[in-house]
N, C-alpha and C positions, 0 to 999 in steps of 0.2 A: 393067336394069343392063348395063354393058359388061364384057366379058372384060378383066381387068386386064393381060394381056400383049398384047392388041390384035392377035392373029393366031391362027391355028389352034394348038391345044394338045393335049398328052397329059397325063393325070393319072397321076403316078407314085406317089402315095400318097393314098389316099382318107381321108375324115373318119371317125374312130372308132378302135376298138381295133386295134393293130398290134404287131408285134414290132420293137423297135429296140435294136440292140446286144445281142441275146440276152435282153432284158427286155420284158415286156408294157407297152405305153405307149398312152395315149389321145391321138390326134392331133386337136387342136382345129380344124384347117383342112384344106386340101388342097394338095398339091404339084403345080405346073404347070411344064411345059417346052414350048418351041415344037416343033411337028412337023418343021419344017425344020432344027432344031438349029443355027440361025444365031445368032451372038452378035456384038456386044452386042444384047440384046433389051430394048427399052424397056418400062417398066412405067407404066401410066396409071391415073388415078383411075377407079374403076368406077362412081362416081356423084358428083353434086354434094355438096359438104360443106366442112367446115373442118378443117384440119390441127391435131390436138390433141396429137400427140406425134411426135417425129422424132429419128432418130439417124443420123449419117453418118460417124462417126470410126473405125469398126472396120476394121482392115486386112484385105485379102484373105488374108493369111497366117494370120489368126485363124479357123481353120475345122477341121472334123472332129468326130467323135462324142466325142472326149476333151475338148472345150471345156466348161468348167464356169462360166465367167463370160462375160457378154454373149452368151449362147447364141442370142439372136434375131438377132445381127448388126446390120446397118444396117436401119432400118425406117421406114415412114411409116404413121401411124394417122389415118384420116379419119372425122370424126363427121358423119353425114347428118342432114337435118332431121327424119327420123323417129325419131332417137335411136339408130341403130345405129352401130357403129364398124367400119370396114373396115381390115384390118391386112395390110400387105405387108412380108414379112421376108426377111432374107438378101441385101439389096441390095448391089450392088458398092461397093467402097471409093470414097468421094468422088463418087459418082454421084447422090446425092440432091439433087434440085433444089427440092423443096417445103420450105417453111420453116414453123416453128411459127406458127399464126395465119392462114396463107394460106387464102383462099377459093378452092377449086378447082372446076372444072367437069368433068363426065364426059368422059373422053378426054384431059384434060391430063396431060402427062408429069410423073411424080413421081420417077423414078429409072431405074436399069438393073438387070436381073436379075444376081444374083451368087451367091456361096457363102460369105458371112461368117457367123460364129457356128457353132452346132452344125449342121453341114451337110457332106454327103459329095460334093456335086457342084452345079453351077450349076442353080438352079431358083428358083421363087417359092413361098414358103409364103403362102397367101392364107387369111385368117380373117375371119369375121363374128361380132361380139358384139352381143347385144341390149342394151336399156337397163339390164338387171340384170347385165350382163357375162357372161351365159351364152352359150356358143358355139353356133352353128347350122351345119348343113351348107351350105357355100357352093355346092355343085355345081348345085342347081336354079336358081341366080341368076347363072349365067355368061353367059347370052344377053341381048341388048339388050332383048328384050320381057319379060323376067322382072322383076317388081317385088317388093320386100320388103313384107311385111305391115306394117300400122301398128304401131309399137312402143308398148307400154304404159309410158310414161315416168312414174315417180313424182316428182312435183314436191315438193321439200322445203318444209315450212312453217316460217317464222321463229318462234322462241320465245326465251325467256330465263329460265332457271331453273337451280337447282343440284341435283345428284344425288349420292347416296352409293352407292358400290359395295357390294353386299350380301355377306354372309359366304359365301353359296353360290357366289360367283364364284371358286371355289378352283381353282388357286392364284392366278389373276389374271384380269383381263378384257383381252382383246386390243383394240388400237386398229388399225382397218383403214382403207385408203385410200378406201373408199366404204361405202355402206349395204348391207352384206350379207356373208355368210361366203364368197361367191365372190370378194370383193375381197381382195387380199393384205394380210397384216399389214405394218405399216410397217417394223418391225424387231423383233429379239428384245428390245430394251430398251424399246420403246414399248408398255408395258402398265400397267394400274392395279391396285393391290392392294386387297383387301377393306378397306373403311373410307375409301378415298380419296374426296375431294369435288372435284367439278369442274363448271364451268358448261356447259350445253348451249344452243346458239344456233339449231339447226335440228332438225326431226324429219322422218323419212322412212320409208316402208315399205321392206322389203328382204328378202333371203333369209336363212333360218336363225334369224330372230327376228321377233317381231310388230312391233317398233318399234326404229328406230335413231336415234341422236342425234349431231350434229356438235359437236365440242368447240370452245370459244371460243378456244383457243390455236392453232387451225389445224392441229393434228396429224392429225386424222382423225375417224373415226366409231366409236362403241361401241354394243353391244346394250343397249338400255334395259331389257330383260327382267330383267337382273341388277342393277338399280339401284333406289333409292328416292328420290323427291323430298324435299328438305329445305328448311326455312324459311331465310329470309335470316339469322336470328340464329344458326343453327348451321352455316352454310355454310362457315365458315372452320376448323372443327375436326371431325375431324382433317384435316391438310393432304393434298394430293395426294401419293401415294407412287409412285415408279416404280422398276423394277429397273435 
């Protein structure tokens, strides 16, 4: 893999636990700056892949530890063929050249180093997530000869059946953006109460539960450990209930 700042670098904050603003914080990536301290510093794709998420609208003035919204600033997320996601954050305002869905090659320019979002100075936050969205230390993979291990990608299986949320899913069952507790909840309102019935259209293994199901309304995934399959005749009663 390629070093994403494409020149000699210093690591200003390592992967793992650290103190941030007086509080203990787990750093899911590493922070890089160029050794020559020259800017603008281009950011490049560290590997071949597809751009799966991007943001370029955060202003350079939106920065500092006090930032509570859009904390990642401008970013580019690249999904590799092995199933990893390479994440570059805090990019400069209006510098992002990559677009959603772009196929990029290792070394392609994707933006410019900046300090947008929750940041106290110009740097690149570089992160690697595996197929289950677990972070891994990027440090061993900064050199061109370093290769990521094969990712164990869980391929969802198409299904079509109804489930009722069990009474033990108290006070509610979260709906998440992916198959696992490591994926964020969609929102405080996107939950299912005990007794709710909904259709599942895909099954997948994931973290935090034995089996996950994707909902047919497109909202996300739920843990099937807290549900029971129901017959077609009872699938409409009681209805889906959301907070």
